C-alpha positions as CSV (number, residue, x, y, z in Angstrom):
1,M,0.0,0.0,0.0
2,W,2.8,2.4,0.9
3,G,4.5,1.5,-2.3
4,H,1.5,2.7,-4.2
5,F,1.8,6.2,-2.6
6,D,5.5,6.3,-3.4
7,R,4.7,5.6,-7.1
8,D,2.1,8.4,-7.1
9,E,4.5,10.9,-5.7
10,T,7.0,9.9,-8.3
11,H,4.5,10.5,-11.1
12,L,3.5,13.9,-9.5
13,E,7.1,15.1,-9.5
14,E,7.5,14.1,-13.2
15,Y,4.3,16.0,-14.1
16,C,5.5,19.1,-12.3
17,Q,8.8,19.0,-14.1
18,M,7.1,18.6,-17.5
19,T,4.8,21.6,-16.9
20,S,7.4,23.9,-15.3
21,T,8.3,27.2,-17.0
22,A,11.7,26.1,-17.9
23,C,10.3,23.2,-20.0
24,K,7.6,25.3,-21.8
25,R,8.1,26.1,-25.5
26,P,10.1,29.2,-25.8
27,S,8.2,32.2,-27.2
28,G,9.3,33.1,-30.7
29,G,8.0,34.6,-33.9
30,T,5.2,32.0,-34.0
31,G,4.1,32.4,-30.4
32,F,1.0,34.1,-29.0
33,K,2.8,37.2,-27.9
34,A,4.4,37.6,-31.3
35,K,0.9,37.3,-32.9
36,Q,-0.4,40.0,-30.6
37,L,2.5,42.3,-31.5
38,K,2.0,41.7,-35.2
39,L,-1.7,42.6,-34.9
40,L,-0.9,45.8,-33.0
41,E,1.7,46.9,-35.6
42,T,0.6,50.1,-37.4
43,K,0.5,49.9,-41.2
44,Q,2.8,52.5,-42.6
45,V,1.5,54.3,-45.7
46,S,3.2,57.0,-47.8
47,Q,2.2,60.7,-47.6
48,K,1.0,60.4,-51.2
49,T,-1.5,57.7,-50.2
50,V,-2.8,59.9,-47.4
51,D,-3.2,62.9,-49.7
52,R,-5.0,60.8,-52.3
53,A,-7.4,59.4,-49.6
54,I,-8.1,63.0,-48.4
55,L,-8.8,64.2,-51.9
56,C,-11.2,61.3,-52.6
57,F,-13.0,61.9,-49.3
58,I,-13.5,65.6,-50.1
59,V,-14.5,65.1,-53.8
60,Q,-16.8,62.1,-53.3
61,G,-18.4,63.5,-50.2
62,L,-18.8,67.1,-51.5
63,Q,-16.9,68.4,-48.5
64,P,-15.6,72.0,-48.3
65,F,-11.9,72.5,-48.8
66,S,-11.6,74.2,-45.4
67,L,-12.3,70.8,-43.8
68,V,-8.6,70.0,-43.8
69,E,-7.8,72.9,-41.6
70,K,-10.2,71.9,-38.8
71,P,-8.4,70.6,-35.7
72,S,-10.7,67.6,-35.3
73,F,-9.9,66.4,-38.9
74,Q,-6.2,66.9,-38.4
75,D,-6.3,65.0,-35.2
76,L,-8.1,62.2,-36.9
77,I,-5.4,61.9,-39.6
78,V,-2.5,62.1,-37.1
79,E,-4.1,59.5,-34.8
80,L,-4.5,57.1,-37.8
81,Q,-1.0,57.9,-39.3
82,P,1.3,59.8,-36.9
83,S,4.0,60.3,-39.4
84,S,1.8,62.0,-42.0
85,A,0.9,65.7,-42.4
86,V,-2.4,67.3,-43.5
87,M,-2.2,69.6,-46.5
88,S,-3.8,73.1,-46.5
89,H,-6.9,74.1,-48.3
90,T,-4.9,75.9,-51.0
91,T,-3.0,72.7,-51.7
92,V,-6.3,70.7,-51.9
93,R,-7.6,73.2,-54.4
94,R,-4.5,73.0,-56.5
95,K,-4.4,69.2,-56.5
96,I,-8.1,69.0,-57.4
97,D,-7.6,71.4,-60.3
98,S,-4.6,69.4,-61.5
99,D,-6.5,66.1,-61.3
100,T,-9.4,67.6,-63.1
101,S,-7.2,68.7,-66.0
102,K,-5.7,65.2,-66.2
103,M,-9.1,63.6,-66.2
104,K,-10.4,65.9,-69.0
105,E,-7.4,65.0,-71.1
106,R,-8.0,61.3,-70.6
107,L,-11.6,61.7,-71.5
108,K,-10.7,63.7,-74.6
109,N,-8.3,60.9,-75.7
110,E,-11.0,58.3,-75.0
111,M,-13.6,60.1,-77.1
112,K,-11.1,60.6,-80.0
113,K,-11.3,56.9,-80.6
114,V,-15.0,56.8,-81.3
115,P,-16.7,58.2,-84.5
116,Y,-20.2,59.0,-83.0
117,I,-21.2,60.5,-79.7
118,A,-24.6,61.4,-78.2
119,T,-25.0,64.1,-75.5
120,T,-27.8,65.0,-73.1
121,T,-28.3,68.3,-71.3
122,D,-30.6,69.8,-68.7
123,C,-31.0,73.0,-66.7
124,W,-32.2,73.3,-63.1
125,T,-32.3,75.8,-60.2
126,A,-31.1,75.1,-56.7
127,R,-30.6,77.6,-53.8
128,R,-31.4,80.6,-56.1
129,R,-28.7,79.6,-58.6
130,S,-29.1,78.0,-62.0
131,F,-27.0,75.3,-63.5
132,I,-26.6,73.4,-66.8
133,G,-25.3,69.8,-67.0
134,V,-24.0,68.0,-70.1
135,T,-23.3,64.3,-70.4
136,A,-21.8,62.2,-73.2
137,H,-22.6,58.7,-74.3
138,W,-20.9,56.4,-76.8
139,L,-20.2,52.7,-77.6
140,D,-16.8,51.3,-76.9
141,P,-15.3,50.4,-80.4
142,C,-13.9,47.1,-79.0
143,S,-16.4,45.7,-76.6
144,F,-19.5,47.7,-77.9
145,E,-20.4,48.5,-74.3
146,R,-22.1,51.8,-73.5
147,R,-19.8,54.4,-72.0
148,S,-20.9,57.6,-70.3
149,A,-19.2,60.6,-68.9
150,A,-20.2,64.0,-67.4
151,L,-18.7,66.8,-69.5
152,A,-19.8,69.8,-67.5
153,C,-21.8,71.2,-64.7
154,R,-21.8,75.0,-65.1
155,Q,-23.6,77.8,-63.4
156,L,-25.8,79.8,-65.7
157,R,-26.0,83.5,-65.1
158,G,-28.7,85.7,-66.5
159,S,-31.8,84.6,-68.4
160,H,-32.0,81.1,-69.8
161,T,-32.6,82.3,-73.4
162,F,-32.2,80.1,-76.4
163,D,-29.0,81.8,-77.6
164,A,-27.4,81.6,-74.1
165,L,-28.0,77.8,-74.0
166,A,-26.7,77.4,-77.6
167,A,-23.6,79.3,-76.6
168,V,-22.9,77.1,-73.6
169,L,-23.5,73.9,-75.5
170,T,-21.3,75.0,-78.4
171,D,-18.5,75.9,-76.1
172,I,-18.6,72.6,-74.2
173,H,-18.7,70.5,-77.4
174,A,-15.7,72.5,-78.7
175,K,-13.6,72.2,-75.6
176,Y,-13.8,68.4,-75.8
177,E,-13.3,68.5,-79.5
178,I,-16.5,66.5,-80.3
179,S,-18.5,69.1,-82.2
180,L,-18.3,67.1,-85.4
181,K,-19.0,63.8,-83.7
182,V,-22.2,64.6,-81.8
183,V,-25.0,63.1,-83.8
184,R,-27.9,64.0,-81.4
185,T,-28.5,66.0,-78.2
186,T,-31.4,65.0,-76.0
187,T,-33.2,67.6,-73.9
188,D,-36.5,68.1,-72.3
189,N,-39.4,69.9,-74.1
190,G,-38.6,73.3,-72.7
191,S,-39.3,76.1,-75.1
192,N,-35.8,77.6,-74.7
193,F,-34.1,74.3,-75.7
194,V,-36.6,73.7,-78.6
195,K,-35.9,77.1,-80.0
196,A,-32.1,76.8,-79.6
197,F,-32.0,73.7,-81.7
198,R,-34.6,75.0,-84.2
199,V,-32.4,78.1,-84.8
200,F,-28.9,76.8,-84.5
201,G,-29.3,73.0,-84.8
202,Q,-28.9,70.8,-87.8
203,Q,-32.2,70.1,-89.6
204,D,-33.2,66.9,-91.3
205,E,-34.1,69.0,-94.4
206,N,-30.4,69.8,-94.9
207,N,-29.8,66.2,-95.9
208,N,-32.6,66.1,-98.5
209,E,-31.0,64.8,-101.7
210,E,-33.8,66.4,-103.9
211,L,-32.9,69.8,-102.6
212,V,-29.3,69.3,-103.2
213,A,-29.9,68.1,-106.7
214,E,-32.1,71.1,-107.5
215,G,-29.4,73.4,-106.3
216,T,-26.8,71.7,-108.4
217,I,-28.9,72.1,-111.6
218,E,-29.5,75.8,-110.9
219,E,-25.8,76.4,-110.4
220,E,-25.0,74.6,-113.7
221,E,-27.6,76.7,-115.6
222,V,-26.2,79.9,-114.1
223,G,-22.7,78.8,-115.0
224,E,-23.7,78.2,-118.6
225,D,-25.3,81.6,-118.9
226,C,-22.3,83.3,-117.5
227,D,-20.0,81.5,-119.9
228,A,-22.1,82.5,-122.9
229,S,-22.2,86.2,-122.1
230,D,-19.3,88.1,-123.5
231,G,-20.3,91.4,-122.2
232,E,-19.1,93.3,-119.1
233,V,-20.4,92.1,-115.8
234,E,-22.1,94.7,-113.6
235,V,-20.7,95.2,-110.1
236,E,-23.1,95.8,-107.3
237,F,-21.6,97.5,-104.2
238,M,-22.9,96.4,-100.8
239,D,-22.4,97.6,-97.2
240,V,-20.1,95.1,-95.6
241,E,-20.7,96.4,-92.1
242,S,-24.4,95.7,-92.3
243,I,-23.7,92.2,-93.6
244,L,-21.4,91.4,-90.7
245,E,-23.8,92.7,-88.2
246,E,-26.7,90.6,-89.6
247,D,-27.6,87.6,-87.4
248,D,-27.4,84.7,-89.8
249,G,-27.7,82.0,-87.0
250,L,-24.3,80.6,-87.8
251,Q,-22.4,81.8,-84.7
252,Y,-23.4,78.7,-82.8
253,Q,-23.4,75.1,-84.2
254,L,-25.6,72.5,-82.5
255,P,-26.3,68.9,-83.6
256,K,-29.7,67.5,-84.3
257,H,-32.2,67.6,-81.5
258,H,-33.9,64.7,-79.8
259,R,-36.7,65.3,-77.3
260,C,-36.8,63.1,-74.2
261,A,-39.5,60.5,-74.4
262,C,-39.9,60.3,-70.6
263,H,-40.5,64.0,-70.4
264,L,-43.1,63.7,-73.1
265,L,-44.9,60.9,-71.1
266,N,-44.7,63.2,-68.0
267,L,-46.5,65.9,-70.0
268,V,-49.1,63.4,-71.2
269,S,-49.7,62.5,-67.5
270,T,-50.0,66.1,-66.3
271,V,-50.9,68.6,-69.0
272,D,-53.1,66.4,-71.1
273,V,-54.8,64.8,-68.1
274,D,-55.7,68.3,-66.8
275,R,-57.8,68.8,-69.9
276,A,-60.2,66.3,-68.5
277,N,-61.2,68.9,-66.0
278,K,-63.3,70.5,-68.7
279,T,-65.8,67.9,-67.7
280,E,-67.6,69.2,-64.6
281,A,-68.2,65.7,-63.1
282,Y,-64.6,64.7,-63.4
283,K,-63.4,68.1,-62.2
284,K,-65.5,67.9,-59.1
285,L,-64.3,64.4,-58.2
286,S,-60.7,65.1,-59.0
287,R,-60.4,68.2,-56.9
288,S,-62.2,66.6,-54.0
289,A,-60.0,63.4,-53.9
290,F,-56.7,65.1,-54.6
291,S,-57.2,67.9,-52.2
292,K,-57.9,65.4,-49.4
293,C,-54.8,63.5,-50.4
294,Q,-52.7,66.6,-50.3
295,T,-54.0,67.6,-46.9
296,L,-53.1,64.2,-45.5
297,W,-49.6,64.3,-47.1
298,N,-49.0,67.7,-45.6
299,K,-50.0,66.5,-42.1
300,A,-47.7,63.5,-42.3
301,S,-44.7,65.5,-43.5
302,R,-44.9,68.3,-40.9
303,S,-45.0,66.2,-37.7
304,P,-43.2,63.0,-36.7
305,Q,-46.1,62.2,-34.3
306,N,-48.5,62.3,-37.2
307,A,-46.3,60.1,-39.3
308,E,-46.1,57.6,-36.4
309,L,-49.9,57.7,-36.0
310,I,-50.3,56.9,-39.7
311,E,-47.8,54.0,-39.6
312,E,-49.5,52.6,-36.5
313,H,-53.0,52.4,-38.1
314,C,-52.1,51.9,-41.7
315,K,-49.0,49.7,-41.3
316,L,-47.3,51.8,-44.0
317,H,-45.7,55.2,-44.4
318,L,-47.3,57.7,-46.8
319,V,-45.2,58.6,-49.9
320,Q,-44.5,62.3,-50.3
321,P,-45.0,63.5,-54.0
322,N,-42.4,65.6,-55.8
323,S,-43.8,68.6,-57.7
324,T,-41.3,68.2,-60.5
325,R,-42.0,64.5,-61.2
326,W,-45.4,63.2,-62.0
327,N,-44.3,59.6,-61.3
328,S,-43.9,60.4,-57.6
329,S,-47.5,61.7,-57.5
330,F,-48.7,58.5,-59.0
331,V,-46.7,56.5,-56.4
332,A,-48.1,58.6,-53.6
333,V,-51.7,58.0,-54.7
334,E,-51.0,54.4,-55.3
335,R,-49.8,54.1,-51.7
336,V,-53.1,55.5,-50.4
337,V,-55.1,53.1,-52.5
338,R,-53.0,50.2,-51.3
339,I,-53.6,51.1,-47.7
340,I,-57.3,51.2,-48.3
341,R,-57.2,47.9,-50.1
342,D,-55.0,46.1,-47.5
343,Q,-56.1,47.7,-44.2
344,G,-59.6,48.7,-45.1
345,E,-61.4,52.0,-45.2
346,G,-61.6,52.1,-41.4
347,S,-57.9,52.6,-40.9
348,V,-57.8,55.6,-43.2
349,R,-61.0,57.0,-41.6
350,T,-59.4,56.6,-38.1
351,V,-56.3,58.5,-39.3
352,C,-58.4,61.3,-40.9
353,A,-60.4,61.7,-37.7
354,A,-57.3,61.8,-35.5
355,L,-55.6,64.4,-37.7
356,S,-58.7,66.5,-38.3
357,V,-58.6,65.8,-42.1
358,P,-61.7,65.6,-44.2
359,M,-62.9,62.1,-44.7
360,Y,-62.7,60.2,-48.0
361,S,-66.1,59.7,-49.4
362,P,-66.9,56.4,-51.3
363,A,-66.8,58.4,-54.5
364,D,-63.3,59.7,-53.6
365,I,-62.0,56.2,-53.0
366,A,-63.6,54.9,-56.2
367,F,-62.0,57.8,-58.2
368,L,-58.5,57.2,-56.7
369,G,-58.8,53.5,-57.6
370,E,-59.8,54.3,-61.2
371,Y,-57.0,56.8,-61.4
372,V,-54.4,54.3,-60.4
373,T,-55.7,51.6,-62.8
374,T,-55.8,54.1,-65.7
375,M,-52.4,55.6,-65.2
376,S,-50.6,52.5,-64.2
377,P,-49.4,51.7,-67.8
378,V,-47.9,55.1,-68.1
379,A,-46.1,54.7,-64.7
380,K,-44.7,51.3,-65.7
381,S,-43.5,52.7,-69.0
382,L,-41.7,55.5,-67.2
383,N,-40.0,53.1,-64.8
384,I,-38.7,51.1,-67.7
385,L,-37.6,54.0,-69.9
386,Q,-35.9,55.9,-67.1
387,G,-33.4,53.1,-66.5
388,E,-29.7,54.0,-66.3
389,V,-28.1,50.8,-67.7
390,N,-30.4,48.2,-69.2
391,I,-32.3,50.4,-71.6
392,Q,-31.9,51.0,-75.3
393,M,-33.5,53.3,-77.9
394,G,-35.2,50.3,-79.4
395,W,-37.2,49.8,-76.2
396,L,-39.3,52.9,-76.6
397,L,-42.0,51.9,-79.1
398,P,-42.4,48.3,-77.8
399,T,-42.7,49.6,-74.2
400,I,-45.4,52.1,-75.2
401,S,-47.2,49.7,-77.4
402,K,-47.2,46.9,-74.8
403,H,-48.5,49.1,-71.9
404,S,-51.0,50.9,-74.1
405,Q,-52.8,47.5,-74.6
406,A,-53.0,46.9,-70.8
């Protein structure tokens, strides 16, 4: 029995020796502490990389140049990379101007490789300032993939007259050396754009072969008459100054004009539909239903409590329409009709009573339902035609024909 305890003590001593600190595996590059140190090591990046990251943050985030001089931003960069320095706002401006020039040169070289280019342009007003934007689109000659680029976003000063728009477009096309390559420019149906291209743009009649042939015949006949006459030719003196001052419409050169199909559909959905108000019965129902919808939208947008109340009873948020896009108005009305269909008229009546909004009558609800059913094909067509990538010119007529049969 005592021998058994002696053997246990021997085993215990051997175990202690094996687990002692001296017998443990020495810590090296593959040990746990080495891994900890490796994880805590700071990644060293160059000053050029830091500057590039700051420029990307400012440009893509539309941040002011003065951001780099704020102490909090400088502390952030120093904490992340102690060995780096933060450039001043003048350096930021200079680097952005330099990168912009390089980007424009790369874009010009890219567009030199293609024979045909299409452009789009639009004007808008924001914060009491007007702007014009121009984009270019072409097919890659190797892969036949669509390429797009923004050419300009300029501030427009003064009135947006047709000649002012023509001057800006001509200047932008000339700066990128694509004046002779642009085959079409797409705009909305604004009267200033339409007149600019009617006066300064290329017309399809200029390519009429019959007119060219007639002009050639007349020139030949005149030439024969001149050769046959041996007498002296009378010289007519004209005032050169008056000719130079005469506006012949050639100071600006614009390509052929293409009107935006989506904008035309928007006009069909707004201007043309308003003509139905000439019918008194329709006018009465339309004003009653849409005025109640507008009152409900205003209540929901002006108070978070009202929005929460609507979500609680209707299980959905109301969509706020945008005055510049008819499609948003359709979606807003469709949401009201969907709430009535899914949650019942009682939910909407409860909300109207709580917000002191006029109740929807059965005629109003029926009118809104008919409105959504009637205008749904137009809304679906706009959703398809307003696509950014998977849309081609050949989709226009099939899309309109398909949904007009719905």
